C-alpha positions in Angstrom: -0.1 -0.2 -0.2 1.2 3.1 -1.2 1.7 6.2 1.7 0.2 9.3 1.2 1.3 11.8 -0.2 2.9 14.7 2.4 4.1 17.3 -0.3 2.8 18.0 -3.6 3.7 20.7 -6.0 2.4 21.7 -9.1 3.9 23.9 -11.9 6.2 24.9 -9.2 8.1 28.2 -10.8 10.4 30.8 -9.4 11.6 33.7 -10.9 14.2 36.3 -9.7 15.6 39.3 -11.3 13.7 38.4 -14.8 15.1 35.0 -14.7 13.5 32.0 -14.1 15.5 29.7 -11.3 13.1 27.0 -11.3 10.4 26.0 -14.1 7.6 24.2 -13.5 8.5 21.2 -11.1 5.8 18.6 -10.4 6.4 16.7 -7.5 4.4 14.2 -5.0 6.5 12.9 -2.4 4.9 10.1 0.0 4.8 10.3 3.8 8.0 8.9 5.3 10.1 9.1 1.7 13.8 10.5 1.8 14.4 12.0 -1.8 18.0 13.3 -2.7 17.6 16.1 -5.1 20.8 16.2 -7.0 21.7 18.6 -10.1 25.0 20.7 -11.2 25.8 24.5 -9.1 23.2 26.5 -10.1 20.6 24.0 -11.3 18.1 25.6 -8.8 18.0 23.2 -6.0 18.2 25.5 -2.8 15.9 27.8 -4.7 13.4 24.6 -4.8 13.8 23.7 -1.5 13.0 27.3 -0.4 10.1 27.2 -2.3 8.5 24.5 -0.5 9.2 25.3 2.9 7.2 28.9 1.9 10.3 30.9 2.5 10.4 34.6 0.4 13.2 36.5 -0.7 13.1 40.2 -2.2 12.7 40.2 -5.8 11.7 36.6 -5.8 8.2 35.3 -7.5 6.7 31.9 -6.8 3.8 30.7 -8.8 2.6 27.3 -9.1 1.1 25.5 -6.1 2.8 23.7 -3.1 0.7 22.1 -0.3 2.4 20.1 3.0 0.7 18.1 5.4 -2.8 19.6 3.6 -1.5 23.3 3.9 -1.4 25.1 1.0 2.1 26.9 1.3 1.6 30.6 0.8 -2.0 30.9 2.3 -1.7 28.9 5.4 -0.3 30.8 8.4 3.4 30.9 8.7 3.3 29.3 11.8 1.2 26.4 10.9 3.9 26.0 8.1 6.9 25.9 10.3 4.9 23.2 12.6 4.8 20.8 9.9 8.4 21.6 7.8 11.9 22.4 8.8 14.9 23.5 7.0 18.6 23.3 7.5 20.0 25.9 5.3 23.1 25.5 3.6 24.2 29.4 5.1 22.8 29.1 8.5 22.5 32.7 9.8 22.7 32.1 13.9 21.6 35.2 16.2 25.0 36.2 18.1 25.6 35.4 21.6 23.4 31.9 21.9 24.2 28.9 23.2 24.2 25.7 21.4 21.1 24.5 23.9 19.1 28.2 23.1 20.1 27.6 19.3 18.5 24.0 19.4 15.7 25.6 21.4 14.7 27.7 18.4 13.0 25.2 16.8 10.4 25.0 19.6 9.0 28.1 18.4 6.2 27.1 16.1 5.1 24.8 19.2 5.2 27.8 21.8 1.9 29.2 23.4 1.4 32.9 22.4 3.3 34.3 25.4 6.4 32.1 24.1 7.4 30.1 27.5 9.1 26.9 27.2 7.3 24.2 29.4 8.9 21.0 30.2 8.3 18.8 26.8 9.9 21.6 25.1 12.9 21.1 27.2 12.8 17.6 27.2 12.5 17.4 23.3 16.1 19.7 23.1 17.5 17.5 25.0 17.4 14.4 23.4 18.2 16.2 20.2 21.2 17.5 22.4 22.0 13.5 23.2 21.2 12.3 19.6 23.4 14.4 17.7 26.6 14.1 20.7 26.1 18.1 21.4 25.3 17.4 25.5 29.1 18.0 26.3 28.8 21.6 24.0 25.2 22.4 25.2 25.9 25.4 26.7 29.2 27.2 24.5 28.7 29.6 22.3 27.5 28.4 18.9 29.3 31.0 17.2 32.5 29.3 18.8 31.9 26.0 17.4 33.6 24.6 14.3 32.0 24.2 11.1 30.9 20.5 11.6 29.8 21.4 14.9 27.6 24.0 13.9 26.0 22.2 11.1 25.2 19.6 13.7 23.7 22.2 16.2 21.5 23.7 13.0 20.3 20.5 12.1 19.7 20.2 16.1 17.6 22.9 15.7 15.4 21.5 12.8 14.8 18.3 14.2 13.9 20.1 17.5 10.8 21.5 15.3 9.5 17.7 15.4 8.1 18.6 11.8 6.4 16.2 9.2 8.7 17.0 6.6 12.9 18.1 6.8 14.9 19.6 4.2 18.2 19.5 4.0 20.5 22.1 1.8 23.9 20.3 1.5 23.8 18.6 5.2 27.2 17.2 5.5 29.1 19.7 3.2 31.8 20.7 6.5 31.4 17.4 8.0 34.1 14.6 7.7 33.0 11.3 6.3 32.3 9.9 9.8 30.2 12.4 10.7 28.5 12.5 7.4 27.4 9.0 8.3 26.5 10.1 12.0 24.8 12.6 11.0 22.8 10.9 7.7 22.0 7.8 9.8 20.9 10.0 12.6 18.1 11.3 10.0 17.3 8.3 8.5 16.5 6.3 11.8 14.2 9.4 12.4 13.0 9.3 9.4 12.0 5.7 9.7 11.0 5.6 13.7 8.9 9.0 13.0 7.5 8.8 9.7 9.6 11.9 9.0 9.5 12.5 5.3 13.3 13.8 3.7 14.1 15.9 0.8 17.5 16.4 0.6 20.0 18.5 -2.0 23.3 16.7 -2.3 26.2 16.9 -4.3 27.6 13.8 -3.5 25.8 11.8 -5.5 26.7 8.3 -3.9 25.6 9.4 -0.7 22.4 10.9 -2.2 22.1 7.2 -3.9 22.9 5.4 -0.5 20.3 7.2 1.5 17.9 8.4 -1.1 16.2 5.4 -2.7 14.1 7.8 -5.0 16.0 10.8 -6.6 15.0 13.6 -8.4 17.6 15.5 -11.0 17.4 19.1 -11.6 19.2 21.1 -14.4 18.6 24.5 -15.1 15.4 24.7 -13.6 13.9 21.8 -14.7 13.1 18.5 -13.5 15.5 16.0 -16.0 14.3 12.7 -14.4 12.4 11.2 -11.2 13.3 7.7 -10.6 15.2 5.3 -8.6 18.8 6.2 -7.8 19.5 3.5 -10.8 17.7 5.0 -13.3 18.9 8.4 -12.2 22.7 7.5 -11.9 23.4 6.7 -15.2 26.9 7.7 -16.8 25.4 9.1 -20.0 23.1 11.2 -18.2 25.9 12.4 -15.6 28.0 13.4 -18.8 25.4 15.4 -20.3 24.1 17.0 -17.2 27.3 17.6 -15.2 30.0 17.6 -18.2 31.8 14.8 -16.1 33.2 11.5 -16.8 32.3 8.9 -14.8 31.3 5.4 -14.0 28.6 3.7 -12.2 29.0 0.9 -10.1 26.5 -1.3 -8.1 27.6 -2.1 -4.7 24.9 -4.3 -2.6 22.6 -2.9 -4.7 23.2 0.8 -4.4 24.9 2.6 -7.3 28.1 4.1 -6.8 29.6 7.2 -8.5 33.4 7.0 -9.6 35.2 10.0 -11.2 37.6 9.0 -13.9 40.8 11.0 -14.9 41.8 12.4 -18.0 42.5 9.1 -20.4 45.4 11.5 -21.9 47.4 12.5 -18.9 50.9 10.5 -19.0 50.8 9.3 -15.4 46.8 8.0 -15.9 47.2 4.2 -14.1 50.5 4.7 -13.3 51.5 2.5 -10.5 55.2 2.0 -8.7 56.4 -0.7 -6.0 55.9 0.0 -2.2 58.9 1.6 -0.9 59.6 3.4 -4.5 61.3 6.8 -3.0 59.5 8.8 -5.7 56.4 7.4 -4.1 57.3 7.0 -0.5 58.0 10.4 0.4 56.4 11.9 3.4 55.3 15.5 2.4 
């Protein structure tokens, strides 16, 4: 039985400065699904995520219709939308002087009463997010003093504290090493499965995008090029056309892995040397 759609977009178009950035995108995303959005730089991925979240910017015109959990984005109250959908931006703005605990606590804002007072439930949610993201030891540290990777986890924590039905991630692992990438994405995936959260993630790493998103959406020049399984989207011919890249695609444990290929006419291409060769064993 197919899960009901929690996000739909019909003819989603975004224009900025007279230029069409997102062009007539149609999407239907089921509750609990993980959809990886890929495409080259400037393809319109971030703009599309912002439009799904109902974020408005000066000089930007959005047409078409987006609904989230039955609410029409752009018509429903902002607080109602914020209870349903959270976004982790690629370049977060962090209020000066706030601690990590306070930053994550900002995610509870849509759930607070009109007087804006935190209750035991809100504090428990923040404590749980701190623990699950491994940020407990940093809870009282100023967020502005964090490393890039630590701050990225804290900003993700703010989004998770909203307890959204839909979580939008814009390059969620760009400042993380491979271990933290896996930890953060595994955490998000567990919450997706345990809490039936829908995840829409714009990602540059195509192999990671395929590992977590069984469904992938490829966008180029604002248009939806293909919407399908990872195997249907990650084809060498298609990636060569869209990314202007030389790649091979292999399948490991049922998941496509994208391998960049070196230039064939490189004189050192494929060169090998025995272990211990001075030229190859120099410590730099």
